[in-house]
FITILUM-263091 format. One record per residue (C-alpha): residue number from 0; z, y, x; residue in three letters. Coordinates in Angstrom, 3 decimals. Example, Ala and Ser with C-alpha at 12.3 -4.5 7.8 and 13.67 -1.06 7.14 Angstrom:
num, c3, c2, c1, residuo
0, 7.800, -4.500, 12.300, Ala .
1, 7.140, -1.060, 13.670, Ser .
***
This chain:
num, c3, c2, c1, residuo
0, -10.511, 52.684, -14.023, Unk .
1, -9.507, 49.183, -13.202, Unk .
2, -6.804, 48.156, -10.831, Unk .
3, -7.587, 46.281, -7.696, Unk .
4, -7.284, 42.646, -7.986, Unk .
5, -4.112, 41.525, -6.518, Unk .
6, -4.443, 38.017, -4.915, Unk .
7, -0.538, 37.843, -4.356, Unk .
8, 0.028, 37.845, -8.182, Unk .
9, -2.300, 34.966, -8.503, Unk .
10, -0.855, 33.066, -5.856, Unk .
11, 2.543, 33.685, -7.531, Unk .
12, 1.167, 32.505, -10.602, Unk .
13, -0.042, 29.162, -8.975, Unk .
14, 3.210, 28.590, -7.290, Unk .
15, 5.184, 28.989, -10.485, Unk .
16, 2.765, 26.484, -12.245, Unk .
17, 3.264, 24.011, -9.240, Unk .
18, 7.158, 24.520, -9.362, Unk .
19, 6.932, 23.605, -13.072, Unk .
20, 5.004, 20.524, -12.139, Unk .
21, 7.453, 19.496, -9.693, Unk .
22, 10.360, 19.989, -12.319, Unk .
23, 8.564, 17.796, -14.688, Unk .
24, 7.935, 15.203, -12.014, Unk .
25, 11.878, 15.231, -11.240, Unk .
26, 12.438, 14.707, -15.023, Unk .
27, 10.092, 11.655, -15.036, Unk .
28, 11.487, 10.178, -11.834, Unk .
29, 15.055, 10.391, -12.996, Unk .
30, 13.990, 9.069, -16.467, Unk .
31, 12.154, 6.023, -14.765, Unk .
32, 15.075, 5.362, -12.371, Unk .
33, 17.605, 5.467, -15.540, Unk .
34, 15.285, 3.071, -17.546, Unk .
35, 14.963, 0.734, -14.479, Unk .
36, 18.704, 0.441, -13.979, Unk .
37, 19.152, -0.273, -17.677, Unk .
38, 16.558, -2.936, -17.497, Unk .
39, 17.938, -4.561, -14.342, Unk .
40, 21.429, -4.592, -15.603, Unk .
41, 20.201, -6.417, -18.769, Unk .
42, 18.449, -8.749, -16.357, Unk .
43, 21.726, -9.414, -14.248, Unk .
44, 23.603, -9.911, -17.578, Unk .
45, 21.241, -12.333, -18.957, Unk .
46, 21.197, -14.297, -15.634, Unk .
47, 25.034, -14.558, -15.702, Unk .
48, 25.023, -15.905, -19.116, Unk .
49, 22.241, -18.200, -18.441, Unk .
50, 23.995, -19.632, -15.441, Unk .
51, 27.108, -20.001, -17.310, Unk .
52, 25.281, -22.033, -20.001, Unk .
53, 23.565, -24.361, -17.598, Unk .
54, 26.791, -25.104, -15.483, Unk .
55, 28.994, -25.797, -18.630, Unk .
56, 28.480, -28.427, -21.334, Unk .
57, 28.306, -26.434, -24.604, Unk .
58, 27.658, -27.298, -28.296, Unk .
59, 24.332, -26.522, -29.472, Unk .
60, 25.374, -23.830, -31.698, Unk .
61, 26.607, -21.907, -28.566, Unk .
62, 23.169, -21.797, -27.176, Unk .
63, 21.842, -20.250, -30.364, Unk .
64, 24.641, -17.719, -30.552, Unk .
65, 23.952, -16.830, -26.790, Unk .
66, 20.357, -16.517, -27.456, Unk .
67, 20.969, -14.181, -30.522, Unk .
68, 23.333, -12.100, -28.361, Unk .
69, 20.771, -11.823, -25.567, Unk .
70, 18.028, -10.626, -28.111, Unk .
71, 20.607, -8.007, -29.495, Unk .
72, 21.303, -6.817, -25.967, Unk .
73, 17.736, -6.553, -25.399, Unk .
74, 17.087, -4.428, -28.435, Unk .
75, 20.055, -2.219, -27.575, Unk .
76, 18.656, -1.693, -24.012, Unk .
77, 15.073, -1.071, -25.477, Unk .
78, 16.506, 1.630, -27.886, Unk .
79, 18.467, 3.331, -24.950, Unk .
80, 15.369, 3.304, -23.011, Unk .
81, 13.318, 4.905, -26.005, Unk .
82, 15.937, 7.560, -26.290, Unk .
83, 15.689, 8.277, -22.584, Unk .
84, 11.826, 8.710, -22.970, Unk .
85, 12.096, 10.857, -26.176, Unk .
86, 14.537, 13.138, -23.983, Unk .
87, 12.347, 13.253, -21.072, Unk .
88, 9.276, 13.877, -23.262, Unk .
89, 11.096, 16.880, -25.086, Unk .
90, 12.369, 18.348, -21.662, Unk .
91, 8.908, 18.150, -20.273, Unk .
92, 7.475, 19.739, -23.150, Unk .
93, 9.926, 22.617, -23.176, Unk .
94, 9.100, 23.122, -19.412, Unk .
95, 5.320, 23.298, -19.832, Unk .
96, 5.725, 25.422, -23.102, Unk .
97, 7.778, 28.003, -21.116, Unk .
98, 5.493, 27.938, -18.225, Unk .
99, 2.443, 28.311, -20.434, Unk .
100, 3.893, 31.271, -22.087, Unk .
101, 4.865, 32.950, -18.842, Unk .
102, 1.456, 32.316, -17.564, Unk .
103, -0.149, 33.924, -20.441, Unk .
104, 2.101, 36.847, -20.016, Unk .
105, 1.488, 37.040, -16.379, Unk .
106, -2.332, 36.911, -16.834, Unk .
107, -2.288, 39.575, -19.329, Unk .
108, -0.292, 41.834, -16.642, Unk .
109, -2.924, 40.808, -14.116, Unk .
110, -6.106, 41.647, -16.295, Unk .
111, -4.217, 44.911, -17.720, Unk .
***
């Protein structure tokens, strides 16, 4: 004989899924915020360097070295942002994997 269907268990399952979604959203928000801060800091730094170059008379070689340094800073920031993205991706994949496994276990208990 089958057990009666328990709606509360199904509601709890959906609440757990929703909580996992909220956790993943938090990871994405924090990562996006960190990436934006890095990009803005780079923008401010480049703006200061450009302002300094425009207000002082410099040798042509200095302009080239400043451009090279700016490009190197941009590459470093891009690498750091990529690392943040990978970390977030792994964290979210871990959250979802754990939730899916728990959901499968819960559904098996529900249908047993």
